[in-house]
TIMI-2910 file (N, C-alpha, C, CB; in pm, 1 decimal, decimal comma, always signed):
<rs>
+----------+----------+----------+----------+----------+----------+----------+----------+----------+----------+----------+----------+------+
!      n_x !      n_y !      n_z !     ca_x !     ca_y !     ca_z !      c_x !      c_y !      c_z !     cb_x !     cb_y !     cb_z ! resn !
+----------+----------+----------+----------+----------+----------+----------+----------+----------+----------+----------+----------+------+
! +30138,2 !  -4669,2 !  -8807,6 ! +29994,6 !  -4672,4 !  -8760,3 ! +29948,9 !  -4814,4 !  -8774,6 ! +29898,4 !  -4572,8 !  -8843,6 !  Met !
! +29885,9 !  -4859,7 !  -8672,7 ! +29837,8 !  -5002,4 !  -8668,6 ! +29721,7 !  -5017,5 !  -8773,6 ! +29785,4 !  -5043,1 !  -8517,2 !  Gln !
! +29692,4 !  -5146,6 !  -8809,9 ! +29585,5 !  -5173,2 !  -8899,3 ! +29455,8 !  -5132,8 !  -8836,5 ! +29583,5 !  -5317,0 !  -8938,8 !  Lys !
! +29438,1 !  -5141,6 !  -8703,4 ! +29314,8 !  -5110,7 !  -8642,5 ! +29284,6 !  -4953,6 !  -8668,0 ! +29321,5 !  -5149,1 !  -8486,6 !  Phe !
! +29387,4 !  -4871,1 !  -8650,9 ! +29374,6 !  -4726,1 !  -8670,5 ! +29352,5 !  -4697,6 !  -8821,5 ! +29503,5 !  -4650,4 !  -8616,4 !  Tyr !
! +29409,8 !  -4769,1 !  -8912,0 ! +29393,9 !  -4739,9 !  -9052,5 ! +29251,1 !  -4774,2 !  -9095,9 ! +29497,7 !  -4817,7 !  -9136,4 !  Lys !
! +29189,8 !  -4874,8 !  -9036,0 ! +29048,1 !  -4906,0 !  -9073,7 ! +28957,5 !  -4787,5 !  -9034,3 ! +28997,7 !  -5040,3 !  -9002,2 !  Val !
! +28981,0 !  -4734,0 !  -8912,1 ! +28892,6 !  -4629,7 !  -8873,6 ! +28925,8 !  -4498,8 !  -8951,7 ! +28901,4 !  -4608,4 !  -8721,8 !  Phe !
! +29052,4 !  -4478,0 !  -8982,1 ! +29091,8 !  -4367,6 !  -9061,6 ! +29012,8 !  -4364,3 !  -9202,1 ! +29245,8 !  -4375,4 !  -9082,3 !  Leu !
! +29005,9 !  -4480,0 !  -9264,5 ! +28935,9 !  -4490,8 !  -9387,3 ! +28791,4 !  -4466,8 !  -9368,3 ! +28958,2 !  -4621,1 !  -9448,4 !  Val !
! +28735,1 !  -4525,5 !  -9257,7 ! +28593,9 !  -4515,7 !  -9230,4 ! +28551,2 !  -4368,4 !  -9212,6 ! +28559,2 !  -4597,6 !  -9105,7 !  Leu !
! +28628,6 !  -4300,8 !  -9134,7 ! +28598,3 !  -4148,6 !  -9104,8 ! +28613,6 !  -4068,5 !  -9230,2 ! +28698,1 !  -4086,1 !  -8992,3 !  Phe !
! +28707,0 !  -4096,3 !  -9310,4 ! +28729,8 !  -4023,9 !  -9438,5 ! +28613,1 !  -4052,3 !  -9531,7 ! +28866,3 !  -4067,0 !  -9506,4 !  Val !
! +28559,7 !  -4165,6 !  -9533,5 ! +28446,6 !  -4203,4 !  -9620,7 ! +28316,9 !  -4137,1 !  -9563,8 ! +28431,4 !  -4364,1 !  -9628,9 !  Val !
! +28295,7 !  -4139,1 !  -9436,8 ! +28194,9 !  -4063,2 !  -9370,7 ! +28193,4 !  -3922,2 !  -9410,7 ! +28210,3 !  -4072,3 !  -9229,4 !  Phe !
! +28303,4 !  -3852,1 !  -9404,9 ! +28312,5 !  -3716,4 !  -9436,5 ! +28275,0 !  -3687,2 !  -9586,5 ! +28451,0 !  -3670,0 !  -9404,6 !  Ile !
! +28341,0 !  -3772,7 !  -9668,4 ! +28308,4 !  -3753,8 !  -9818,8 ! +28168,2 !  -3775,9 !  -9850,1 ! +28388,4 !  -3848,0 !  -9907,0 !  Ala !
! +28099,8 !  -3878,6 !  -9795,1 ! +27955,7 !  -3901,9 !  -9834,0 ! +27873,4 !  -3777,9 !  -9779,8 ! +27897,5 !  -4046,3 !  -9770,0 !  Val !
! +27902,7 !  -3736,8 !  -9659,9 ! +27821,4 !  -3629,1 !  -9616,7 ! +27844,6 !  -3502,6 !  -9680,1 ! +27834,2 !  -3612,0 !  -9483,3 !  Asn !
! +27963,8 !  -3471,2 !  -9727,5 ! +27993,6 !  -3353,6 !  -9806,4 ! +27914,9 !  -3372,6 !  -9940,5 ! +28153,8 !  -3336,0 !  -9829,5 !  Leu !
! +27909,4 !  -3486,4 !  -9996,8 ! +27834,7 !  -3503,5 ! -10117,3 ! +27683,2 !  -3489,3 ! -10098,9 ! +27866,1 !  -3635,2 ! -10174,5 !  Tyr !
! +27633,2 !  -3527,7 !  -9976,5 ! +27488,8 !  -3520,3 !  -9959,5 ! +27445,6 !  -3374,3 !  -9913,9 ! +27442,5 !  -3629,1 !  -9853,6 !  Ala !
! +27537,0 !  -3287,3 !  -9886,8 ! +27487,1 !  -3151,3 !  -9850,0 ! +27423,8 !  -3080,3 !  -9964,6 ! +27599,0 !  -3065,6 !  -9796,6 !  Leu !
! +27324,1 !  -3007,9 !  -9930,6 ! +27253,6 !  -2925,7 ! -10032,9 ! +27335,2 !  -2788,2 ! -10035,4 ! +27088,6 !  -2903,8 !  -9994,2 !  Asp !
! +27411,7 !  -2771,6 ! -10144,6 ! +27496,2 !  -2650,1 ! -10145,4 ! +27419,3 !  -2523,6 ! -10181,7 ! +27610,9 !  -2667,7 ! -10242,9 !  Trp !
! +27292,8 !  -2542,0 ! -10231,4 ! +27209,0 !  -2426,2 ! -10272,2 ! +27151,4 !  -2355,0 ! -10154,5 ! +27096,0 !  -2470,2 ! -10363,1 !  Gln !
! +27117,3 !  -2433,7 ! -10045,7 ! +27066,7 !  -2364,4 !  -9926,4 ! +27173,9 !  -2345,0 !  -9830,6 ! +26954,8 !  -2438,3 !  -9861,5 !  Ser !
! +27135,1 !  -2280,5 !  -9719,3 ! +27230,4 !  -2250,9 !  -9610,0 ! +27289,3 !  -2376,2 !  -9546,4 ! +27162,0 !  -2168,5 !  -9502,4 !  Glu !
! +27410,5 !  -2365,1 !  -9510,0 ! +27481,1 !  -2479,7 !  -9459,5 ! +27416,1 !  -2530,1 !  -9325,2 ! +27631,1 !  -2443,2 !  -9439,1 !  Val !
! +27374,7 !  -2441,1 !  -9240,4 ! +27313,5 !  -2469,5 !  -9117,3 ! +27164,3 !  -2476,3 !  -9116,8 ! +27354,7 !  -2375,1 !  -9025,3 !  Leu !
! +27104,9 !  -2496,3 !  -9241,8 ! +26960,8 !  -2503,8 !  -9243,6 ! +26917,7 !  -2637,3 !  -9189,1 ! +26905,9 !  -2482,0 !  -9384,3 !  Ser !
! +26792,2 !  -2655,9 !  -9170,9 ! +26737,6 !  -2774,7 !  -9102,9 ! +26759,9 !  -2895,3 !  -9189,1 ! +26587,0 !  -2758,4 !  -9071,5 !  Glu !
! +26765,0 !  -2894,5 !  -9314,8 ! +26788,4 !  -3004,3 !  -9396,1 ! +26938,8 !  -3054,8 !  -9400,0 ! +26741,8 !  -2968,6 !  -9529,4 !  Asp !
! +27021,9 !  -2952,9 !  -9384,0 ! +27163,2 !  -2987,6 !  -9386,1 ! +27227,4 !  -3014,7 !  -9245,2 ! +27237,7 !  -2875,9 !  -9454,1 !  Asn !
! +27146,3 !  -2988,8 !  -9140,7 ! +27204,8 !  -2991,3 !  -9015,3 ! +27247,5 !  -3143,2 !  -8977,3 ! +27104,5 !  -2928,7 !  -8913,4 !  Leu !
! +27171,5 !  -3237,9 !  -9019,7 ! +27216,9 !  -3375,6 !  -8981,5 ! +27349,5 !  -3416,9 !  -9050,5 ! +27106,4 !  -3479,2 !  -9018,0 !  Lys !
! +27365,6 !  -3360,4 !  -9175,2 ! +27497,3 !  -3388,6 !  -9233,9 ! +27614,7 !  -3310,8 !  -9176,8 ! +27491,3 !  -3362,7 !  -9377,1 !  Phe !
! +27584,6 !  -3192,5 !  -9130,5 ! +27680,6 !  -3118,3 !  -9064,0 ! +27723,9 !  -3183,2 !  -8929,7 ! +27628,6 !  -2982,8 !  -9043,8 !  Val !
! +27632,8 !  -3227,7 !  -8857,0 ! +27659,3 !  -3299,8 !  -8734,0 ! +27741,7 !  -3425,4 !  -8760,3 ! +27528,7 !  -3335,9 !  -8665,1 !  Phe !
! +27711,1 !  -3494,8 !  -8861,7 ! +27783,3 !  -3615,3 !  -8899,0 ! +27922,1 !  -3589,5 !  -8942,8 ! +27712,8 !  -3686,0 !  -9004,9 !  Ser !
! +27941,4 !  -3481,9 !  -9018,6 ! +28074,6 !  -3437,5 !  -9052,4 ! +28160,8 !  -3396,7 !  -8935,2 ! +28065,4 !  -3326,3 !  -9144,3 !  Ile !
! +28096,5 !  -3321,9 !  -8845,9 ! +28165,6 !  -3280,2 !  -8720,9 ! +28207,8 !  -3400,0 !  -8636,6 ! +28074,2 !  -3188,6 !  -8637,0 !  Ala !
! +28115,8 !  -3497,4 !  -8622,5 ! +28152,4 !  -3612,7 !  -8541,1 ! +28262,0 !  -3691,7 !  -8607,9 ! +28031,5 !  -3701,7 !  -8515,6 !  Ser !
! +28265,7 !  -3707,1 !  -8742,9 ! +28376,2 !  -3780,8 !  -8807,3 ! +28504,6 !  -3697,4 !  -8791,7 ! +28345,0 !  -3809,6 !  -8961,2 !  Ala !
! +28505,6 !  -3566,1 !  -8790,4 ! +28630,3 !  -3484,4 !  -8763,7 ! +28683,0 !  -3508,5 !  -8627,7 ! +28604,1 !  -3334,4 !  -8779,6 !  Val !
! +28582,2 !  -3513,2 !  -8528,3 ! +28622,2 !  -3545,0 !  -8393,1 ! +28678,1 !  -3668,1 !  -8381,5 ! +28519,8 !  -3537,8 !  -8304,2 !  Ile !
! +28623,0 !  -3775,7 !  -8451,3 ! +28674,4 !  -3904,7 !  -8453,7 ! +28827,0 !  -3914,2 !  -8510,6 ! +28578,5 !  -3987,8 !  -8536,1 !  Gly !
! +28847,5 !  -3834,9 !  -8616,6 ! +28983,6 !  -3834,3 !  -8677,4 ! +29076,8 !  -3770,1 !  -8578,1 ! +28987,5 !  -3756,8 !  -8816,2 !  Leu !
! +29036,9 !  -3671,8 !  -8505,1 ! +29132,6 !  -3614,6 !  -8409,6 ! +29162,3 !  -3714,1 !  -8299,8 ! +29079,0 !  -3483,6 !  -8349,3 !  Val !
! +29061,1 !  -3777,7 !  -8248,4 ! +29085,4 !  -3881,7 !  -8144,8 ! +29158,0 !  -3996,3 !  -8197,3 ! +28958,9 !  -3930,0 !  -8085,4 !  Leu !
! +29145,3 !  -4031,8 !  -8319,1 ! +29227,8 !  -4142,6 !  -8382,7 ! +29375,1 !  -4104,9 !  -8377,8 ! +29184,1 !  -4169,0 !  -8534,8 !  Leu !
! +29409,0 !  -3979,8 !  -8417,5 ! +29541,4 !  -3942,8 !  -8423,6 ! +29599,7 !  -3935,9 !  -8268,1 ! +29551,2 !  -3803,6 !  -8503,8 !  Phe !
! +29519,2 !  -3886,2 !  -8183,3 ! +29563,2 !  -3874,4 !  -8047,5 ! +29591,9 !  -4022,5 !  -7984,4 ! +29451,0 !  -3794,3 !  -7964,5 !  Val !
! +29504,0 !  -4111,1 !  -8015,6 ! +29524,5 !  -4249,0 !  -7967,4 ! +29646,8 !  -4309,9 !  -8039,4 ! +29394,9 !  -4337,4 !  -7992,2 !  Leu !
! +29669,9 !  -4285,5 !  -8163,2 ! +29783,5 !  -4336,2 !  -8227,9 ! +29918,7 !  -4280,3 !  -8171,2 ! +29770,6 !  -4306,8 !  -8372,3 !  Asp !
! +29911,6 !  -4154,6 !  -8143,5 ! +30030,1 !  -4086,5 !  -8075,3 ! +30051,7 !  -4151,9 !  -7942,8 ! +30007,1 !  -3929,6 !  -8054,4 !  Thr !
! +29951,8 !  -4164,5 !  -7862,0 ! +29966,6 !  -4226,6 !  -7722,4 ! +30021,3 !  -4375,3 !  -7729,9 ! +29821,6 !  -4226,5 !  -7645,9 !  Trp !
! +29981,6 !  -4448,1 !  -7835,7 ! +30031,2 !  -4581,5 !  -7847,6 ! +30179,6 !  -4581,7 !  -7891,5 ! +29945,1 !  -4659,6 !  -7945,9 !  Ser !
! +30214,4 !  -4479,4 !  -7962,8 ! +30368,2 !  -4475,5 !  -8000,4 ! +30454,8 !  -4426,2 !  -7883,2 ! +30395,4 !  -4376,1 !  -8127,2 !  Arg !
! +30400,5 !  -4351,5 !  -7789,2 ! +30471,9 !  -4305,4 !  -7685,4 ! +30510,3 !  -4426,1 !  -7590,4 ! +30393,1 !  -4197,8 !  -7617,2 !  Ile !
! +30433,6 !  -4516,9 !  -7573,4 ! +30458,7 !  -4629,4 !  -7485,3 ! +30546,0 !  -4734,1 !  -7541,8 ! +30335,0 !  -4689,7 !  -7446,7 !  Gly !
! +30577,0 !  -4730,4 !  -7676,7 ! +30661,4 !  -4830,8 !  -7736,8 ! +30799,5 !  -4791,7 !  -7720,7 ! +30630,5 !  -4852,7 !  -7879,6 !  Val !
! +30887,7 !  -4879,7 !  -7673,5 ! +31030,8 !  -4844,8 !  -7658,3 ! +31102,0 !  -4897,9 !  -7782,1 ! +31094,1 !  -4905,8 !  -7523,8 !  Lys !
! +31202,9 !  -4822,6 !  -7825,8 ! +31268,2 !  -4860,9 !  -7955,1 ! +31393,1 !  -4941,5 !  -7908,8 ! +31309,0 !  -4727,2 !  -8050,7 !  Lys !
+----------+----------+----------+----------+----------+----------+----------+----------+----------+----------+----------+----------+------+
</rs>
């Protein structure tokens, strides 16, 4: 994995961790107060998926 991808991997994991910490676990997960954190977690997860897809595509093009 290239350094560029590793930076974004750490960034997305930190975003997920911070938003999980910020969630109000006493109220409903999809309540109005928690919705912004849920959307942020979802976008970070989508970013992680795209990160691994891009890393896989970059490895396909490299000849050994």
